[in-house]
C-alpha positions as CSV (number, residue, x, y, z in Angstrom):
1,M,-0.1,0.2,0.1
2,S,0.9,3.6,-0.5
3,A,0.4,4.7,3.1
4,P,2.1,3.4,6.1
5,F,0.4,2.1,9.2
6,V,0.1,4.2,12.2
7,P,-1.6,2.8,15.2
8,A,-4.6,4.5,16.3
9,V,-3.2,6.4,19.2
10,Q,-0.6,7.9,17.0
11,A,-3.1,8.9,14.2
12,R,-3.1,12.7,13.9
13,P,-5.9,13.3,10.9
14,E,-5.7,16.9,9.2
15,T,-8.9,18.8,9.4
16,F,-10.3,19.9,6.0
17,A,-12.5,22.8,6.6
18,V,-14.3,24.1,3.2
19,R,-16.6,27.3,3.0
20,A,-17.9,28.0,-0.6
21,A,-20.7,30.0,-2.5
22,D,-22.0,26.6,-4.0
23,H,-21.7,22.7,-4.0
24,I,-19.7,22.8,-7.2
25,D,-17.2,25.3,-5.9
26,R,-17.1,23.4,-2.6
27,G,-16.2,20.1,-4.6
28,R,-13.4,22.0,-6.3
29,R,-11.7,23.1,-3.4
30,R,-12.0,19.4,-1.6
31,G,-10.3,18.1,-4.6
32,R,-7.6,20.8,-5.0
33,E,-6.8,20.8,-1.0
34,L,-7.0,17.0,-0.6
35,S,-5.4,15.8,-4.0
36,T,-2.4,14.0,-2.3
37,G,-4.6,12.4,-0.1
38,I,-7.2,11.2,-2.9
39,D,-4.3,9.9,-5.0
40,S,-3.1,7.9,-2.0
41,A,-6.5,6.6,-1.2
42,L,-7.1,5.6,-4.8
43,S,-3.7,3.5,-5.0
44,A,-4.7,1.9,-1.5
45,Y,-8.1,0.7,-2.8
46,R,-6.8,-0.3,-6.1
47,H,-4.3,-2.5,-4.1
48,F,-6.9,-3.5,-1.7
49,F,-9.4,-4.7,-4.6
50,S,-6.3,-6.5,-6.1
51,H,-5.8,-8.4,-2.8
52,L,-9.6,-9.3,-2.4
53,S,-9.4,-11.0,-6.0
54,I,-11.7,-8.3,-7.7
55,A,-10.5,-7.6,-11.1
56,E,-10.0,-4.4,-12.5
57,A,-12.6,-4.6,-15.1
58,D,-14.9,-5.4,-12.3
59,V,-14.0,-2.5,-10.2
60,A,-14.4,-0.1,-13.0
61,G,-17.6,-1.4,-14.2
62,A,-18.8,-1.5,-10.3
63,A,-17.9,2.0,-10.2
64,A,-19.5,3.0,-13.4
65,S,-22.8,1.6,-12.4
66,S,-22.9,3.2,-9.0
67,H,-22.1,6.6,-10.5
68,A,-25.2,6.4,-13.1
69,R,-27.4,5.4,-10.1
70,L,-26.1,8.4,-8.1
71,R,-26.8,10.7,-11.1
72,E,-30.1,9.5,-11.2
73,W,-30.9,9.7,-7.5
74,S,-29.3,12.9,-6.7
75,P,-28.1,15.1,-9.5
76,T,-26.7,17.8,-7.3
77,A,-24.6,15.3,-5.5
78,A,-23.3,13.8,-8.8
79,E,-22.2,17.5,-9.6
80,E,-20.1,17.9,-6.4
81,V,-18.6,14.6,-7.1
82,A,-17.5,15.6,-10.6
83,A,-16.1,18.9,-9.3
84,V,-13.9,17.0,-6.6
85,A,-12.6,15.0,-9.3
86,D,-12.0,17.8,-11.6
87,G,-10.3,19.7,-8.5
88,A,-7.9,16.8,-7.9
89,G,-7.0,16.1,-11.5
90,I,-8.6,12.5,-11.9
91,E,-11.3,11.2,-13.9
92,V,-14.9,10.8,-12.2
93,S,-14.5,7.0,-12.8
94,E,-11.5,7.0,-10.7
95,L,-12.8,8.8,-7.6
96,M,-16.0,6.5,-7.7
97,E,-13.6,3.7,-7.0
98,I,-13.1,5.2,-3.8
99,I,-16.7,6.7,-3.0
100,A,-18.5,3.2,-4.0
101,R,-15.8,1.1,-2.5
102,T,-18.4,-0.8,-0.2
103,E,-20.5,-1.8,-3.3
104,I,-17.2,-2.8,-5.4
105,M,-16.4,-5.1,-2.2
106,T,-19.8,-7.1,-2.5
107,Q,-17.6,-8.8,-5.6
108,A,-15.2,-10.4,-2.7
109,P,-16.3,-13.4,-0.8
110,V,-15.4,-11.9,2.7
111,A,-15.4,-8.5,4.1
112,P,-12.3,-7.7,6.1
113,T,-13.1,-5.8,9.1
114,E,-15.8,-5.2,11.7
115,C,-17.3,-2.3,13.8
116,S,-19.5,-2.0,16.8
117,T,-22.2,0.7,17.4
118,I,-24.3,1.8,20.4
119,S,-26.9,4.9,21.0
120,H,-28.9,6.0,23.8
121,T,-31.8,8.6,23.7
122,R,-34.2,10.3,26.0
123,P,-36.2,13.2,25.3
124,G,-33.9,16.3,24.4
125,A,-30.7,14.3,24.8
126,S,-29.1,11.8,22.7
127,V,-25.5,10.1,22.6
128,A,-24.1,7.7,20.1
129,A,-20.6,6.0,19.4
130,Q,-18.9,3.6,17.4
131,N,-15.8,1.9,16.9
132,W,-14.3,2.4,13.1
133,D,-12.0,-0.9,12.6
134,W,-10.8,-0.7,9.2
135,A,-7.8,-2.3,6.9
136,V,-4.4,-1.4,8.5
137,D,-3.4,0.1,5.1
138,F,-5.9,2.9,5.6
139,S,-4.9,4.1,8.9
140,T,-3.8,7.7,7.6
141,L,-6.2,7.9,4.9
142,W,-9.2,9.8,6.5
143,H,-9.4,13.4,7.8
144,I,-11.6,15.5,10.1
145,N,-14.4,16.7,7.5
146,D,-15.9,20.2,8.4
147,V,-18.2,21.0,5.6
148,G,-19.5,24.5,5.2
149,A,-23.1,24.9,4.4
150,V,-24.2,26.4,0.8
151,P,-27.7,27.3,-0.2
152,G,-30.4,24.4,0.7
153,Q,-27.8,22.6,2.7
154,H,-26.4,22.1,6.2
155,R,-23.0,22.6,7.7
156,H,-21.8,19.0,9.0
157,V,-18.8,17.8,10.8
158,G,-17.3,14.5,11.4
159,I,-14.8,12.2,9.5
160,A,-14.4,11.0,6.0
161,E,-12.1,9.0,3.8
162,Y,-10.0,11.2,1.1
163,G,-12.2,11.4,-1.7
164,M,-15.4,10.7,0.0
165,L,-17.8,13.9,0.5
166,G,-19.0,12.6,3.9
167,K,-19.2,9.5,6.2
168,I,-19.7,9.5,9.9
169,G,-20.8,12.9,11.4
170,L,-23.4,15.2,12.7
171,N,-24.9,18.3,10.8
172,E,-26.2,21.8,12.5
173,A,-29.5,20.6,12.5
174,G,-28.9,17.9,15.1
175,V,-29.1,14.9,12.7
176,G,-25.8,12.4,13.1
177,V,-25.2,9.0,11.2
178,L,-23.2,6.2,11.9
179,L,-22.3,3.1,9.8
180,N,-21.7,-0.5,10.1
181,I,-21.1,-2.9,7.3
182,L,-23.4,-6.2,6.8
183,K,-23.4,-8.9,4.3
184,H,-26.3,-10.4,2.6
185,R,-27.0,-12.9,-0.4
186,A,-28.9,-10.1,-2.0
187,D,-25.7,-8.0,-2.0
188,G,-24.0,-6.8,-5.5
189,P,-22.3,-3.7,-7.0
190,G,-23.8,-0.9,-8.9
191,G,-26.2,0.6,-6.3
192,V,-25.9,4.2,-5.0
193,P,-22.9,4.3,-2.7
194,V,-23.8,3.9,0.7
195,H,-21.4,6.8,1.5
196,M,-23.4,9.3,-0.8
197,I,-26.5,8.5,1.2
198,L,-24.4,9.3,4.7
199,E,-23.3,12.5,2.9
200,R,-26.8,13.3,1.9
201,V,-28.3,12.9,4.9
202,L,-25.7,15.3,6.7
203,S,-26.2,17.8,4.0
204,E,-29.9,18.0,3.6
205,A,-31.7,16.2,6.8
206,G,-33.1,18.7,9.0
207,S,-35.1,15.9,11.1
208,L,-35.2,12.2,11.9
209,A,-38.2,11.9,9.5
210,E,-36.2,13.6,6.7
211,A,-33.0,11.6,7.4
212,L,-35.3,8.4,7.2
213,E,-37.1,9.5,3.8
214,I,-33.5,10.1,2.2
215,I,-32.2,6.6,3.2
216,H,-35.4,4.8,2.1
217,S,-35.5,6.7,-1.2
218,A,-31.8,5.3,-2.4
219,P,-31.7,2.4,-4.8
220,T,-28.9,0.3,-2.7
221,S,-27.2,-2.7,-3.7
222,S,-24.9,-3.4,-0.7
223,S,-25.7,-4.2,2.9
224,S,-25.1,-1.8,5.8
225,I,-26.7,-0.6,9.2
226,I,-26.9,3.1,9.3
227,T,-27.8,4.6,12.5
228,V,-29.5,8.0,12.5
229,I,-29.7,9.9,15.7
230,T,-31.1,13.1,16.7
231,A,-31.7,15.0,20.3
232,E,-35.2,13.0,20.5
233,A,-34.6,9.5,18.9
234,A,-32.4,7.0,17.3
235,V,-33.3,4.6,14.5
236,Q,-31.2,2.0,12.9
237,V,-31.9,1.2,9.2
238,E,-30.7,-2.3,8.0
239,I,-30.1,-2.4,4.2
240,A,-29.8,-5.7,2.5
241,G,-29.3,-5.1,-1.2
242,E,-32.4,-2.9,-2.0
243,A,-34.5,-4.1,1.2
244,K,-34.5,-1.6,4.1
245,R,-35.9,-2.3,7.6
246,E,-36.0,0.0,10.6
247,R,-35.0,-0.9,14.3
248,R,-35.9,1.6,17.2
249,A,-34.9,1.7,20.7
250,G,-37.1,0.0,23.6
251,A,-38.0,1.5,27.0
252,D,-34.5,1.7,28.0
253,G,-33.7,3.9,25.3
254,F,-30.6,1.8,23.7
255,L,-29.7,0.6,20.3
256,V,-26.6,-1.5,19.8
257,H,-25.4,-3.4,16.6
258,T,-22.6,-4.8,15.3
259,N,-22.1,-6.9,11.8
260,H,-24.7,-9.3,11.5
261,F,-28.6,-8.5,10.6
262,L,-31.1,-8.4,13.5
263,H,-34.5,-7.5,11.8
264,P,-36.2,-10.8,11.4
265,D,-37.5,-9.5,8.0
266,L,-33.7,-9.8,6.6
267,L,-32.6,-12.8,8.4
268,D,-33.4,-15.1,5.5
269,G,-30.2,-14.8,3.3
270,S,-28.0,-12.9,5.9
271,L,-24.4,-13.8,6.0
272,E,-21.3,-13.6,8.3
273,L,-18.9,-11.0,6.9
274,R,-16.2,-13.4,7.3
275,P,-14.9,-16.8,9.1
276,G,-14.2,-16.2,12.3
277,S,-16.5,-13.2,12.6
278,T,-16.7,-11.6,16.2
279,S,-20.0,-9.8,15.5
280,R,-22.1,-12.0,17.7
281,A,-19.5,-12.1,20.5
282,R,-19.4,-8.2,20.4
283,L,-23.0,-8.0,20.4
284,R,-23.5,-10.1,23.3
285,H,-20.9,-8.1,25.1
286,L,-22.7,-4.7,24.6
287,D,-26.1,-6.2,25.5
288,E,-24.6,-7.3,28.7
289,A,-22.8,-3.8,29.4
290,V,-26.2,-2.0,28.7
291,A,-27.9,-4.4,30.9
292,G,-25.5,-3.9,33.8
293,L,-25.7,0.1,33.0
294,S,-29.5,0.0,33.1
295,A,-29.5,-2.1,36.5
296,G,-27.1,0.4,37.9
297,R,-29.4,3.5,36.7
298,S,-32.2,1.8,38.5
299,E,-30.4,1.3,41.9
300,A,-29.2,4.8,41.7
301,A,-32.6,6.3,40.6
302,G,-33.8,4.4,44.0
303,G,-31.6,6.3,46.0
304,S,-31.7,9.9,44.6
305,A,-34.7,11.4,42.9
306,H,-32.4,14.4,41.6
307,G,-29.6,14.7,38.9
308,D,-28.9,14.3,35.4
309,P,-27.7,11.2,34.2
310,A,-26.0,12.4,31.0
311,R,-24.0,14.6,33.5
312,A,-23.4,11.9,36.0
313,E,-21.7,9.8,32.9
314,G,-19.4,13.0,32.2
315,D,-21.6,15.0,30.1
316,P,-21.0,13.3,26.5
317,A,-21.8,15.1,23.4
318,R,-25.3,15.3,22.8
319,A,-27.4,15.7,19.5
320,E,-28.9,18.9,21.1
321,D,-25.5,20.5,21.4
322,A,-24.7,20.0,17.7
323,P,-24.1,23.9,16.3
324,A,-21.7,24.6,19.4
325,R,-19.5,21.3,18.8
326,A,-19.5,22.2,15.1
327,E,-18.0,25.4,15.9
328,A,-15.4,23.8,18.1
329,A,-14.5,21.0,16.0
330,E,-12.0,23.6,14.0
331,A,-9.8,23.9,17.1
332,A,-10.2,20.6,18.6
333,P,-7.5,17.9,17.9
334,G,-8.8,14.8,15.8
335,P,-9.9,11.5,17.2
336,G,-7.3,8.7,17.7
337,S,-9.1,6.3,15.6
338,S,-7.7,4.0,12.8
339,G,-10.8,3.5,10.9
340,P,-11.8,3.7,7.5
């Protein structure tokens, strides 16, 4: 690979902050300013696809098909992708090899890495977190992503891989997204890239309902779980090829997910990411941790009728604080994650 491995605790991602008059200008600025990282990511993914035994012609065909679906689904997003490629001095077809990497990878027999996600909501306050375990070859090929608003779109802050317009993040309207990969027999290449779905939610959704409408409108072909979180609620959307189903939190407010399907409608045809997957063990661990936390809260509630549980846990970042956190992101150090 073209990029050296850097352990998570040593990762120091750069912050890309862009302010522009419109989405095309914003895309060109992204391409110009991040061209070195984009070139490295493209080289790394080509090596990675080869390692997964995906032929170059199949990579190119899948990228072209995803680009065509993107243009149909969101012409505005497709225009910004083209502007990024122009700014970086590469072809749109090459940039799509990065943006549609999840869809391209459906042509491999196994998925290489796994992630875990957890969220908790109560009226007016939410918190969500995930680990982002990706191939070690990409440990430096991501950055803090501070994307300024343009007419009709929201500002959003999070992380992204070089070449992608968005990934995991939170917008100024208080809508956040997290992502885990899944695997299903219905998977195939050519759908709207899941990373462009994330970007469109961050750019356009002003509410949970709007975010879900965007996700359900996308003609997908690969499997993922998108967690959408706002100050009031969290919803997980499991995607199996074109099919989509929602999971919502129970009375305790928690939602957890790893890398296997949980919705009963999608279990038929669901697959493990790879032999030796730790997905089910990690889910059990998270469920046990949640149960222990809930029991502890119940005991604490019996001893005191006062106090703010969120404050007691160290006042984690909440969706209701989105604008303030977005302003602080420019000066804050980047997270020490090794992720994709």
